[in-house]
PyMOL Python script that loads the backbone (N, CA, C, O; Angstrom):
from pymol import cmd

cmd.read_pdbstr("""\
ATOM      1  N   UNK A   1       0.810  -1.190   0.000  1.00  0.00           N
ATOM      2  CA  UNK A   1       0.000   0.000   0.000  1.00  0.00           C
ATOM      3  C   UNK A   1       0.857   1.259   0.000  1.00  0.00           C
ATOM      4  O   UNK A   1       0.542   2.204  -0.723  1.00  0.00           O
ATOM      5  N   UNK A   2       1.933   1.303   0.789  1.00  0.00           N
ATOM      6  CA  UNK A   2       2.768   2.485   0.906  1.00  0.00           C
ATOM      7  C   UNK A   2       3.395   2.917  -0.403  1.00  0.00           C
ATOM      8  O   UNK A   2       3.591   4.108  -0.645  1.00  0.00           O
ATOM      9  N   UNK A   3       3.713   1.938  -1.254  1.00  0.00           N
ATOM     10  CA  UNK A   3       4.347   2.250  -2.524  1.00  0.00           C
ATOM     11  C   UNK A   3       3.389   2.933  -3.502  1.00  0.00           C
ATOM     12  O   UNK A   3       3.834   3.551  -4.470  1.00  0.00           O
ATOM     13  N   UNK A   4       2.082   2.830  -3.263  1.00  0.00           N
ATOM     14  CA  UNK A   4       1.108   3.456  -4.146  1.00  0.00           C
ATOM     15  C   UNK A   4       0.942   4.937  -3.859  1.00  0.00           C
ATOM     16  O   UNK A   4       0.488   5.694  -4.717  1.00  0.00           O
ATOM     17  N   UNK A   5       1.308   5.348  -2.662  1.00  0.00           N
ATOM     18  CA  UNK A   5       1.171   6.758  -2.299  1.00  0.00           C
ATOM     19  C   UNK A   5       2.188   7.600  -3.048  1.00  0.00           C
ATOM     20  O   UNK A   5       3.340   7.195  -3.202  1.00  0.00           O
ATOM     21  N   UNK A   6       1.767   8.773  -3.516  1.00  0.00           N
ATOM     22  CA  UNK A   6       2.755   9.653  -4.170  1.00  0.00           C
ATOM     23  C   UNK A   6       3.677  10.283  -3.125  1.00  0.00           C
ATOM     24  O   UNK A   6       3.331  10.379  -1.948  1.00  0.00           O
ATOM     25  N   UNK A   7       4.829  10.699  -3.572  1.00  0.00           N
ATOM     26  CA  UNK A   7       5.735  11.428  -2.702  1.00  0.00           C
ATOM     27  C   UNK A   7       5.194  12.839  -2.533  1.00  0.00           C
ATOM     28  O   UNK A   7       4.506  13.364  -3.408  1.00  0.00           O
ATOM     29  N   UNK A   8       5.505  13.430  -1.424  1.00  0.00           N
ATOM     30  CA  UNK A   8       5.109  14.803  -1.148  1.00  0.00           C
ATOM     31  C   UNK A   8       6.373  15.643  -1.046  1.00  0.00           C
ATOM     32  O   UNK A   8       7.393  15.188  -0.527  1.00  0.00           O
ATOM     33  N   UNK A   9       6.298  16.871  -1.545  1.00  0.00           N
ATOM     34  CA  UNK A   9       7.452  17.765  -1.502  1.00  0.00           C
ATOM     35  C   UNK A   9       7.181  18.887  -0.515  1.00  0.00           C
ATOM     36  O   UNK A   9       6.137  19.536  -0.563  1.00  0.00           O
ATOM     37  N   UNK A  10       8.129  19.103   0.373  1.00  0.00           N
ATOM     38  CA  UNK A  10       8.098  20.237   1.286  1.00  0.00           C
ATOM     39  C   UNK A  10       9.320  21.087   0.971  1.00  0.00           C
ATOM     40  O   UNK A  10      10.428  20.570   0.823  1.00  0.00           O
ATOM     41  N   UNK A  11       9.111  22.385   0.870  1.00  0.00           N
ATOM     42  CA  UNK A  11      10.211  23.298   0.549  1.00  0.00           C
ATOM     43  C   UNK A  11      10.522  24.128   1.789  1.00  0.00           C
ATOM     44  O   UNK A  11       9.670  24.855   2.300  1.00  0.00           O
ATOM     45  N   UNK A  12      11.755  24.007   2.261  1.00  0.00           N
ATOM     46  CA  UNK A  12      12.186  24.784   3.424  1.00  0.00           C
ATOM     47  C   UNK A  12      12.143  26.266   3.081  1.00  0.00           C
ATOM     48  O   UNK A  12      12.304  26.655   1.924  1.00  0.00           O
ATOM     49  N   UNK A  13      11.928  27.072   4.087  1.00  0.00           N
ATOM     50  CA  UNK A  13      11.825  28.524   3.874  1.00  0.00           C
ATOM     51  C   UNK A  13      13.055  29.066   3.157  1.00  0.00           C
ATOM     52  O   UNK A  13      12.935  29.886   2.247  1.00  0.00           O
ATOM     53  N   UNK A  14      14.230  28.613   3.561  1.00  0.00           N
ATOM     54  CA  UNK A  14      15.481  29.074   2.948  1.00  0.00           C
ATOM     55  C   UNK A  14      15.507  28.742   1.458  1.00  0.00           C
ATOM     56  O   UNK A  14      15.908  29.573   0.643  1.00  0.00           O
ATOM     57  N   UNK A  15      15.084  27.541   1.105  1.00  0.00           N
ATOM     58  CA  UNK A  15      15.063  27.131  -0.299  1.00  0.00           C
ATOM     59  C   UNK A  15      14.053  27.955  -1.098  1.00  0.00           C
ATOM     60  O   UNK A  15      14.307  28.291  -2.254  1.00  0.00           O
ATOM     61  N   UNK A  16      12.924  28.278  -0.497  1.00  0.00           N
ATOM     62  CA  UNK A  16      11.917  29.098  -1.179  1.00  0.00           C
ATOM     63  C   UNK A  16      12.471  30.486  -1.483  1.00  0.00           C
ATOM     64  O   UNK A  16      12.233  31.027  -2.563  1.00  0.00           O
ATOM     65  N   UNK A  17      13.203  31.061  -0.545  1.00  0.00           N
ATOM     66  CA  UNK A  17      13.822  32.373  -0.752  1.00  0.00           C
ATOM     67  C   UNK A  17      14.850  32.280  -1.882  1.00  0.00           C
ATOM     68  O   UNK A  17      14.889  33.142  -2.760  1.00  0.00           O
ATOM     69  N   UNK A  18      15.677  31.241  -1.858  1.00  0.00           N
ATOM     70  CA  UNK A  18      16.689  31.062  -2.908  1.00  0.00           C
ATOM     71  C   UNK A  18      16.032  30.907  -4.269  1.00  0.00           C
ATOM     72  O   UNK A  18      16.516  31.455  -5.260  1.00  0.00           O
ATOM     73  N   UNK A  19      14.940  30.170  -4.325  1.00  0.00           N
ATOM     74  CA  UNK A  19      14.228  29.947  -5.575  1.00  0.00           C
ATOM     75  C   UNK A  19      13.630  31.245  -6.103  1.00  0.00           C
ATOM     76  O   UNK A  19      13.701  31.518  -7.302  1.00  0.00           O
ATOM     77  N   UNK A  20      13.048  32.036  -5.230  1.00  0.00           N
ATOM     78  CA  UNK A  20      12.413  33.286  -5.656  1.00  0.00           C
ATOM     79  C   UNK A  20      13.410  34.319  -6.162  1.00  0.00           C
ATOM     80  O   UNK A  20      13.026  35.247  -6.874  1.00  0.00           O
ATOM     81  N   UNK A  21      14.662  34.177  -5.815  1.00  0.00           N
ATOM     82  CA  UNK A  21      15.703  35.107  -6.288  1.00  0.00           C
ATOM     83  C   UNK A  21      16.139  34.810  -7.725  1.00  0.00           C
ATOM     84  O   UNK A  21      16.810  35.631  -8.350  1.00  0.00           O
ATOM     85  N   UNK A  22      15.764  33.653  -8.244  1.00  0.00           N
ATOM     86  CA  UNK A  22      16.176  33.251  -9.592  1.00  0.00           C
ATOM     87  C   UNK A  22      15.271  33.885 -10.639  1.00  0.00           C
ATOM     88  O   UNK A  22      14.143  34.276 -10.339  1.00  0.00           O
ATOM     89  N   UNK A  23      15.776  33.987 -11.888  1.00  0.00           N
ATOM     90  CA  UNK A  23      14.924  34.472 -12.978  1.00  0.00           C
ATOM     91  C   UNK A  23      13.688  33.574 -13.137  1.00  0.00           C
ATOM     92  O   UNK A  23      13.737  32.382 -12.832  1.00  0.00           O
ATOM     93  N   UNK A  24      12.604  34.148 -13.608  1.00  0.00           N
ATOM     94  CA  UNK A  24      11.323  33.432 -13.708  1.00  0.00           C
ATOM     95  C   UNK A  24      11.443  32.145 -14.519  1.00  0.00           C
ATOM     96  O   UNK A  24      10.870  31.124 -14.138  1.00  0.00           O
ATOM     97  N   UNK A  25      12.176  32.174 -15.629  1.00  0.00           N
ATOM     98  CA  UNK A  25      12.270  30.960 -16.451  1.00  0.00           C
ATOM     99  C   UNK A  25      13.025  29.843 -15.732  1.00  0.00           C
ATOM    100  O   UNK A  25      12.717  28.668 -15.931  1.00  0.00           O
ATOM    101  N   UNK A  26      14.015  30.193 -14.897  1.00  0.00           N
ATOM    102  CA  UNK A  26      14.733  29.180 -14.124  1.00  0.00           C
ATOM    103  C   UNK A  26      13.839  28.634 -13.003  1.00  0.00           C
ATOM    104  O   UNK A  26      13.863  27.437 -12.713  1.00  0.00           O
ATOM    105  N   UNK A  27      13.060  29.509 -12.381  1.00  0.00           N
ATOM    106  CA  UNK A  27      12.115  29.058 -11.361  1.00  0.00           C
ATOM    107  C   UNK A  27      11.157  28.033 -11.949  1.00  0.00           C
ATOM    108  O   UNK A  27      10.878  27.008 -11.326  1.00  0.00           O
ATOM    109  N   UNK A  28      10.656  28.308 -13.146  1.00  0.00           N
ATOM    110  CA  UNK A  28       9.706  27.396 -13.795  1.00  0.00           C
ATOM    111  C   UNK A  28      10.360  26.043 -14.081  1.00  0.00           C
ATOM    112  O   UNK A  28       9.744  25.001 -13.860  1.00  0.00           O
ATOM    113  N   UNK A  29      11.596  26.051 -14.569  1.00  0.00           N
ATOM    114  CA  UNK A  29      12.303  24.787 -14.852  1.00  0.00           C
ATOM    115  C   UNK A  29      12.490  23.972 -13.585  1.00  0.00           C
ATOM    116  O   UNK A  29      12.296  22.756 -13.586  1.00  0.00           O
ATOM    117  N   UNK A  30      12.866  24.641 -12.507  1.00  0.00           N
ATOM    118  CA  UNK A  30      13.117  23.943 -11.243  1.00  0.00           C
ATOM    119  C   UNK A  30      11.809  23.404 -10.674  1.00  0.00           C
ATOM    120  O   UNK A  30      11.766  22.273 -10.191  1.00  0.00           O
ATOM    121  N   UNK A  31      10.744  24.200 -10.724  1.00  0.00           N
ATOM    122  CA  UNK A  31       9.449  23.728 -10.206  1.00  0.00           C
ATOM    123  C   UNK A  31       8.941  22.529 -11.013  1.00  0.00           C
ATOM    124  O   UNK A  31       8.340  21.612 -10.452  1.00  0.00           O
ATOM    125  N   UNK A  32       9.178  22.536 -12.311  1.00  0.00           N
ATOM    126  CA  UNK A  32       8.793  21.396 -13.150  1.00  0.00           C
ATOM    127  C   UNK A  32       9.593  20.146 -12.744  1.00  0.00           C
ATOM    128  O   UNK A  32       9.033  19.053 -12.656  1.00  0.00           O
ATOM    129  N   UNK A  33      10.876  20.309 -12.501  1.00  0.00           N
ATOM    130  CA  UNK A  33      11.713  19.182 -12.076  1.00  0.00           C
ATOM    131  C   UNK A  33      11.248  18.654 -10.714  1.00  0.00           C
ATOM    132  O   UNK A  33      11.256  17.446 -10.479  1.00  0.00           O
ATOM    133  N   UNK A  34      10.845  19.560  -9.820  1.00  0.00           N
ATOM    134  CA  UNK A  34      10.331  19.135  -8.515  1.00  0.00           C
ATOM    135  C   UNK A  34       9.014  18.385  -8.670  1.00  0.00           C
ATOM    136  O   UNK A  34       8.767  17.414  -7.956  1.00  0.00           O
ATOM    137  N   UNK A  35       8.173  18.824  -9.591  1.00  0.00           N
ATOM    138  CA  UNK A  35       6.916  18.114  -9.850  1.00  0.00           C
ATOM    139  C   UNK A  35       7.183  16.683 -10.314  1.00  0.00           C
ATOM    140  O   UNK A  35       6.434  15.769  -9.970  1.00  0.00           O
ATOM    141  N   UNK A  36       8.243  16.488 -11.088  1.00  0.00           N
ATOM    142  CA  UNK A  36       8.592  15.137 -11.547  1.00  0.00           C
ATOM    143  C   UNK A  36       9.081  14.272 -10.387  1.00  0.00           C
ATOM    144  O   UNK A  36       8.899  13.055 -10.401  1.00  0.00           O
ATOM    145  N   UNK A  37       9.703  14.897  -9.378  1.00  0.00           N
ATOM    146  CA  UNK A  37      10.189  14.133  -8.215  1.00  0.00           C
ATOM    147  C   UNK A  37       9.047  13.483  -7.444  1.00  0.00           C
ATOM    148  O   UNK A  37       9.261  12.488  -6.752  1.00  0.00           O
ATOM    149  N   UNK A  38       7.850  14.024  -7.551  1.00  0.00           N
ATOM    150  CA  UNK A  38       6.701  13.448  -6.853  1.00  0.00           C
ATOM    151  C   UNK A  38       6.461  12.012  -7.310  1.00  0.00           C
ATOM    152  O   UNK A  38       5.961  11.189  -6.542  1.00  0.00           O
ATOM    153  N   UNK A  39       6.815  11.712  -8.553  1.00  0.00           N
ATOM    154  CA  UNK A  39       6.660  10.354  -9.072  1.00  0.00           C
ATOM    155  C   UNK A  39       7.649   9.399  -8.420  1.00  0.00           C
ATOM    156  O   UNK A  39       7.446   8.185  -8.424  1.00  0.00           O
ATOM    157  N   UNK A  40       8.699   9.941  -7.870  1.00  0.00           N
ATOM    158  CA  UNK A  40       9.711   9.135  -7.195  1.00  0.00           C
ATOM    159  C   UNK A  40      11.010   9.900  -7.144  1.00  0.00           C
ATOM    160  O   UNK A  40      11.337  10.615  -8.091  1.00  0.00           O
ATOM    161  N   UNK A  41      11.760   9.773  -6.067  1.00  0.00           N
ATOM    162  CA  UNK A  41      12.976  10.570  -5.896  1.00  0.00           C
ATOM    163  C   UNK A  41      14.110  10.193  -6.834  1.00  0.00           C
ATOM    164  O   UNK A  41      15.181  10.798  -6.769  1.00  0.00           O
ATOM    165  N   UNK A  42      13.910   9.224  -7.692  1.00  0.00           N
ATOM    166  CA  UNK A  42      14.941   8.867  -8.664  1.00  0.00           C
ATOM    167  C   UNK A  42      14.682   9.529 -10.016  1.00  0.00           C
ATOM    168  O   UNK A  42      15.443   9.313 -10.959  1.00  0.00           O
ATOM    169  N   UNK A  43      13.626  10.329 -10.127  1.00  0.00           N
ATOM    170  CA  UNK A  43      13.286  10.981 -11.382  1.00  0.00           C
ATOM    171  C   UNK A  43      14.244  12.137 -11.641  1.00  0.00           C
ATOM    172  O   UNK A  43      14.456  12.980 -10.770  1.00  0.00           O
ATOM    173  N   UNK A  44      14.816  12.177 -12.828  1.00  0.00           N
ATOM    174  CA  UNK A  44      15.745  13.248 -13.167  1.00  0.00           C
ATOM    175  C   UNK A  44      17.169  12.874 -12.819  1.00  0.00           C
ATOM    176  O   UNK A  44      17.474  11.722 -12.511  1.00  0.00           O
ATOM    177  N   UNK A  45      18.030  13.868 -12.875  1.00  0.00           N
ATOM    178  CA  UNK A  45      19.455  13.671 -12.607  1.00  0.00           C
ATOM    179  C   UNK A  45      19.694  13.820 -11.103  1.00  0.00           C
ATOM    180  O   UNK A  45      20.087  14.886 -10.630  1.00  0.00           O
ATOM    181  N   UNK A  46      19.450  12.738 -10.362  1.00  0.00           N
ATOM    182  CA  UNK A  46      19.537  12.732  -8.903  1.00  0.00           C
ATOM    183  C   UNK A  46      20.736  11.895  -8.479  1.00  0.00           C
ATOM    184  O   UNK A  46      20.962  10.801  -8.995  1.00  0.00           O
ATOM    185  N   UNK A  47      21.501  12.428  -7.528  1.00  0.00           N
ATOM    186  CA  UNK A  47      22.643  11.681  -6.982  1.00  0.00           C
ATOM    187  C   UNK A  47      22.725  11.890  -5.482  1.00  0.00           C
ATOM    188  O   UNK A  47      22.388  12.956  -4.968  1.00  0.00           O
ATOM    189  N   UNK A  48      23.171  10.873  -4.802  1.00  0.00           N
ATOM    190  CA  UNK A  48      23.422  10.952  -3.357  1.00  0.00           C
ATOM    191  C   UNK A  48      24.684  11.774  -3.156  1.00  0.00           C
ATOM    192  O   UNK A  48      25.661  11.599  -3.885  1.00  0.00           O
ATOM    193  N   UNK A  49      24.675  12.666  -2.179  1.00  0.00           N
ATOM    194  CA  UNK A  49      25.855  13.472  -1.874  1.00  0.00           C
ATOM    195  C   UNK A  49      26.762  12.706  -0.923  1.00  0.00           C
ATOM    196  O   UNK A  49      26.334  12.275   0.148  1.00  0.00           O
ATOM    197  N   UNK A  50      27.987  12.544  -1.315  1.00  0.00           N
ATOM    198  CA  UNK A  50      28.948  11.839  -0.487  1.00  0.00           C
ATOM    199  C   UNK A  50      29.292  12.625   0.757  1.00  0.00           C
ATOM    200  O   UNK A  50      29.403  13.850   0.713  1.00  0.00           O
ATOM    201  N   UNK A  51      29.459  11.935   1.856  1.00  0.00           N
ATOM    202  CA  UNK A  51      29.849  12.576   3.097  1.00  0.00           C
ATOM    203  C   UNK A  51      28.721  13.300   3.818  1.00  0.00           C
ATOM    204  O   UNK A  51      28.949  13.947   4.839  1.00  0.00           O
ATOM    205  N   UNK A  52      27.508  13.194   3.293  1.00  0.00           N
ATOM    206  CA  UNK A  52      26.363  13.838   3.938  1.00  0.00           C
ATOM    207  C   UNK A  52      25.269  12.799   4.127  1.00  0.00           C
ATOM    208  O   UNK A  52      24.844  12.137   3.181  1.00  0.00           O
ATOM    209  N   UNK A  53      24.834  12.675   5.344  1.00  0.00           N
ATOM    210  CA  UNK A  53      23.787  11.710   5.665  1.00  0.00           C
ATOM    211  C   UNK A  53      22.461  12.137   5.054  1.00  0.00           C
ATOM    212  O   UNK A  53      21.989  13.245   5.309  1.00  0.00           O
ATOM    213  N   UNK A  54      21.870  11.287   4.267  1.00  0.00           N
ATOM    214  CA  UNK A  54      20.539  11.487   3.696  1.00  0.00           C
ATOM    215  C   UNK A  54      20.387  12.816   2.962  1.00  0.00           C
ATOM    216  O   UNK A  54      19.355  13.477   3.083  1.00  0.00           O
ATOM    217  N   UNK A  55      21.407  13.212   2.203  1.00  0.00           N
ATOM    218  CA  UNK A  55      21.273  14.391   1.356  1.00  0.00           C
ATOM    219  C   UNK A  55      21.529  13.997  -0.083  1.00  0.00           C
ATOM    220  O   UNK A  55      22.433  13.220  -0.393  1.00  0.00           O
ATOM    221  N   UNK A  56      20.708  14.555  -0.944  1.00  0.00           N
ATOM    222  CA  UNK A  56      20.735  14.258  -2.364  1.00  0.00           C
ATOM    223  C   UNK A  56      20.757  15.556  -3.140  1.00  0.00           C
ATOM    224  O   UNK A  56      20.464  16.619  -2.593  1.00  0.00           O
ATOM    225  N   UNK A  57      21.104  15.472  -4.417  1.00  0.00           N
ATOM    226  CA  UNK A  57      21.037  16.652  -5.261  1.00  0.00           C
ATOM    227  C   UNK A  57      20.317  16.307  -6.548  1.00  0.00           C
ATOM    228  O   UNK A  57      20.438  15.200  -7.073  1.00  0.00           O
ATOM    229  N   UNK A  58      19.568  17.271  -7.043  1.00  0.00           N
ATOM    230  CA  UNK A  58      18.900  17.190  -8.330  1.00  0.00           C
ATOM    231  C   UNK A  58      19.514  18.268  -9.202  1.00  0.00           C
ATOM    232  O   UNK A  58      19.503  19.444  -8.838  1.00  0.00           O
ATOM    233  N   UNK A  59      20.050  17.875 -10.354  1.00  0.00           N
ATOM    234  CA  UNK A  59      20.650  18.841 -11.269  1.00  0.00           C
ATOM    235  C   UNK A  59      19.577  19.344 -12.217  1.00  0.00           C
ATOM    236  O   UNK A  59      18.891  18.561 -12.874  1.00  0.00           O
ATOM    237  N   UNK A  60      19.443  20.668 -12.277  1.00  0.00           N
ATOM    238  CA  UNK A  60      18.514  21.318 -13.211  1.00  0.00           C
ATOM    239  C   UNK A  60      19.320  22.414 -13.898  1.00  0.00           C
ATOM    240  O   UNK A  60      19.431  23.528 -13.387  1.00  0.00           O
ATOM    241  N   UNK A  61      19.880  22.089 -15.062  1.00  0.00           N
ATOM    242  CA  UNK A  61      20.734  23.050 -15.765  1.00  0.00           C
ATOM    243  C   UNK A  61      21.939  23.405 -14.918  1.00  0.00           C
ATOM    244  O   UNK A  61      22.669  22.524 -14.464  1.00  0.00           O
ATOM    245  N   UNK A  62      22.150  24.713 -14.702  1.00  0.00           N
ATOM    246  CA  UNK A  62      23.277  25.182 -13.894  1.00  0.00           C
ATOM    247  C   UNK A  62      22.946  25.269 -12.413  1.00  0.00           C
ATOM    248  O   UNK A  62      23.757  25.756 -11.625  1.00  0.00           O
ATOM    249  N   UNK A  63      21.773  24.807 -12.028  1.00  0.00           N
ATOM    250  CA  UNK A  63      21.337  24.886 -10.630  1.00  0.00           C
ATOM    251  C   UNK A  63      21.268  23.508 -10.003  1.00  0.00           C
ATOM    252  O   UNK A  63      21.085  22.499 -10.684  1.00  0.00           O
ATOM    253  N   UNK A  64      21.421  23.490  -8.677  1.00  0.00           N
ATOM    254  CA  UNK A  64      21.336  22.253  -7.921  1.00  0.00           C
ATOM    255  C   UNK A  64      20.278  22.418  -6.836  1.00  0.00           C
ATOM    256  O   UNK A  64      20.262  23.404  -6.099  1.00  0.00           O
ATOM    257  N   UNK A  65      19.400  21.432  -6.759  1.00  0.00           N
ATOM    258  CA  UNK A  65      18.388  21.383  -5.725  1.00  0.00           C
ATOM    259  C   UNK A  65      18.869  20.336  -4.726  1.00  0.00           C
ATOM    260  O   UNK A  65      18.951  19.152  -5.053  1.00  0.00           O
ATOM    261  N   UNK A  66      19.187  20.771  -3.512  1.00  0.00           N
ATOM    262  CA  UNK A  66      19.656  19.859  -2.473  1.00  0.00           C
ATOM    263  C   UNK A  66      18.458  19.479  -1.617  1.00  0.00           C
ATOM    264  O   UNK A  66      17.692  20.341  -1.186  1.00  0.00           O
ATOM    265  N   UNK A  67      18.305  18.186  -1.375  1.00  0.00           N
ATOM    266  CA  UNK A  67      17.142  17.732  -0.619  1.00  0.00           C
ATOM    267  C   UNK A  67      17.466  16.510   0.216  1.00  0.00           C
ATOM    268  O   UNK A  67      18.464  15.824  -0.004  1.00  0.00           O
ATOM    269  N   UNK A  68      16.593  16.257   1.185  1.00  0.00           N
ATOM    270  CA  UNK A  68      16.638  15.021   1.959  1.00  0.00           C
ATOM    271  C   UNK A  68      15.335  14.290   1.682  1.00  0.00           C
ATOM    272  O   UNK A  68      14.378  14.873   1.175  1.00  0.00           O
ATOM    273  N   UNK A  69      15.310  13.015   2.018  1.00  0.00           N
ATOM    274  CA  UNK A  69      14.073  12.265   1.776  1.00  0.00           C
ATOM    275  C   UNK A  69      13.822  11.279   2.902  1.00  0.00           C
ATOM    276  O   UNK A  69      14.746  10.710   3.484  1.00  0.00           O
ATOM    277  N   UNK A  70      12.554  11.099   3.186  1.00  0.00           N
ATOM    278  CA  UNK A  70      12.098  10.159   4.202  1.00  0.00           C
ATOM    279  C   UNK A  70      11.250   9.120   3.472  1.00  0.00           C
ATOM    280  O   UNK A  70      10.095   9.379   3.135  1.00  0.00           O
ATOM    281  N   UNK A  71      11.823   7.957   3.233  1.00  0.00           N
ATOM    282  CA  UNK A  71      11.130   6.920   2.458  1.00  0.00           C
ATOM    283  C   UNK A  71       9.895   6.393   3.163  1.00  0.00           C
ATOM    284  O   UNK A  71       8.902   6.078   2.506  1.00  0.00           O
ATOM    285  N   UNK A  72       9.930   6.288   4.482  1.00  0.00           N
ATOM    286  CA  UNK A  72       8.782   5.765   5.224  1.00  0.00           C
ATOM    287  C   UNK A  72       7.582   6.702   5.107  1.00  0.00           C
ATOM    288  O   UNK A  72       6.456   6.250   4.896  1.00  0.00           O
ATOM    289  N   UNK A  73       7.823   8.003   5.243  1.00  0.00           N
ATOM    290  CA  UNK A  73       6.733   8.984   5.159  1.00  0.00           C
ATOM    291  C   UNK A  73       6.494   9.444   3.724  1.00  0.00           C
ATOM    292  O   UNK A  73       5.503  10.116   3.439  1.00  0.00           O
ATOM    293  N   UNK A  74       7.419   9.073   2.809  1.00  0.00           N
ATOM    294  CA  UNK A  74       7.354   9.475   1.396  1.00  0.00           C
ATOM    295  C   UNK A  74       7.320  10.994   1.260  1.00  0.00           C
ATOM    296  O   UNK A  74       6.465  11.567   0.583  1.00  0.00           O
ATOM    297  N   UNK A  75       8.291  11.625   1.935  1.00  0.00           N
ATOM    298  CA  UNK A  75       8.417  13.084   1.918  1.00  0.00           C
ATOM    299  C   UNK A  75       9.811  13.459   1.432  1.00  0.00           C
ATOM    300  O   UNK A  75      10.810  12.891   1.875  1.00  0.00           O
ATOM    301  N   UNK A  76       9.866  14.416   0.522  1.00  0.00           N
ATOM    302  CA  UNK A  76      11.111  15.002   0.056  1.00  0.00           C
ATOM    303  C   UNK A  76      11.141  16.427   0.586  1.00  0.00           C
ATOM    304  O   UNK A  76      10.209  17.199   0.359  1.00  0.00           O
ATOM    305  N   UNK A  77      12.215  16.780   1.296  1.00  0.00           N
ATOM    306  CA  UNK A  77      12.347  18.125   1.847  1.00  0.00           C
ATOM    307  C   UNK A  77      13.444  18.854   1.074  1.00  0.00           C
ATOM    308  O   UNK A  77      14.615  18.478   1.136  1.00  0.00           O
ATOM    309  N   UNK A  78      13.055  19.896   0.347  1.00  0.00           N
ATOM    310  CA  UNK A  78      14.011  20.703  -0.410  1.00  0.00           C
ATOM    311  C   UNK A  78      14.703  21.637   0.569  1.00  0.00           C
ATOM    312  O   UNK A  78      14.056  22.436   1.245  1.00  0.00           O
ATOM    313  N   UNK A  79      16.030  21.527   0.639  1.00  0.00           N
ATOM    314  CA  UNK A  79      16.820  22.293   1.598  1.00  0.00           C
ATOM    315  C   UNK A  79      17.405  23.556   0.984  1.00  0.00           C
ATOM    316  O   UNK A  79      17.417  24.609   1.622  1.00  0.00           O
ATOM    317  N   UNK A  80      17.890  23.459  -0.254  1.00  0.00           N
ATOM    318  CA  UNK A  80      18.532  24.590  -0.923  1.00  0.00           C
ATOM    319  C   UNK A  80      18.317  24.506  -2.422  1.00  0.00           C
ATOM    320  O   UNK A  80      18.182  23.420  -2.985  1.00  0.00           O
ATOM    321  N   UNK A  81      18.286  25.668  -3.061  1.00  0.00           N
ATOM    322  CA  UNK A  81      18.282  25.783  -4.520  1.00  0.00           C
ATOM    323  C   UNK A  81      19.375  26.793  -4.839  1.00  0.00           C
ATOM    324  O   UNK A  81      19.208  27.992  -4.614  1.00  0.00           O
ATOM    325  N   UNK A  82      20.500  26.301  -5.368  1.00  0.00           N
ATOM    326  CA  UNK A  82      21.674  27.143  -5.552  1.00  0.00           C
ATOM    327  C   UNK A  82      22.326  26.904  -6.909  1.00  0.00           C
ATOM    328  O   UNK A  82      22.147  25.844  -7.509  1.00  0.00           O
ATOM    329  N   UNK A  83      23.094  27.904  -7.401  1.00  0.00           N
ATOM    330  CA  UNK A  83      23.899  27.651  -8.599  1.00  0.00           C
ATOM    331  C   UNK A  83      24.947  26.593  -8.296  1.00  0.00           C
ATOM    332  O   UNK A  83      25.379  26.447  -7.153  1.00  0.00           O
ATOM    333  N   UNK A  84      25.348  25.870  -9.305  1.00  0.00           N
ATOM    334  CA  UNK A  84      26.284  24.756  -9.118  1.00  0.00           C
ATOM    335  C   UNK A  84      27.519  25.150  -8.322  1.00  0.00           C
ATOM    336  O   UNK A  84      27.944  24.396  -7.447  1.00  0.00           O
ATOM    337  N   UNK A  85      28.097  26.287  -8.597  1.00  0.00           N
ATOM    338  CA  UNK A  85      29.333  26.701  -7.930  1.00  0.00           C
ATOM    339  C   UNK A  85      29.193  26.905  -6.437  1.00  0.00           C
ATOM    340  O   UNK A  85      30.178  26.768  -5.711  1.00  0.00           O
ATOM    341  N   UNK A  86      28.008  27.225  -5.955  1.00  0.00           N
ATOM    342  CA  UNK A  86      27.784  27.471  -4.526  1.00  0.00           C
ATOM    343  C   UNK A  86      27.127  26.307  -3.810  1.00  0.00           C
ATOM    344  O   UNK A  86      27.090  26.278  -2.580  1.00  0.00           O
ATOM    345  N   UNK A  87      26.620  25.368  -4.546  1.00  0.00           N
ATOM    346  CA  UNK A  87      25.794  24.310  -3.964  1.00  0.00           C
ATOM    347  C   UNK A  87      26.567  23.395  -3.014  1.00  0.00           C
ATOM    348  O   UNK A  87      25.987  22.883  -2.056  1.00  0.00           O
ATOM    349  N   UNK A  88      27.826  23.185  -3.252  1.00  0.00           N
ATOM    350  CA  UNK A  88      28.556  22.182  -2.479  1.00  0.00           C
ATOM    351  C   UNK A  88      29.480  22.786  -1.439  1.00  0.00           C
ATOM    352  O   UNK A  88      30.260  22.055  -0.828  1.00  0.00           O
ATOM    353  N   UNK A  89      29.426  24.079  -1.214  1.00  0.00           N
ATOM    354  CA  UNK A  89      30.261  24.740  -0.200  1.00  0.00           C
ATOM    355  C   UNK A  89      29.549  24.705   1.129  1.00  0.00           C
ATOM    356  O   UNK A  89      28.840  25.653   1.468  1.00  0.00           O
ATOM    357  N   UNK A  90      29.709  23.669   1.876  1.00  0.00           N
ATOM    358  CA  UNK A  90      29.056  23.563   3.183  1.00  0.00           C
ATOM    359  C   UNK A  90      29.979  22.868   4.147  1.00  0.00           C
ATOM    360  O   UNK A  90      29.625  22.673   5.310  1.00  0.00           O
TER     361      UNK A  90
END
""", "prot")
cmd.dss("prot")
cmd.show_as("cartoon", "prot")
cmd.util.cbc("prot")
cmd.orient("prot")
């Protein structure tokens, strides 16, 4: 039964602010990519981030969407939306 439920996306306040600072066409591309993630967190160019517990990245052009996921609750939490050059400086 759990596998039939769609994933839900939650966007952290910080990520929402970062997203709103981008040009409108980039915001639209990223939101479309996030909509595809609802089908499953493996949709798109997704990779596990090394050295970080339960953090993943979704590549959307020159931008990276950093997120965590809870498989039991089927929730994806978007943590950051940053240009590639700044995404991995943490």
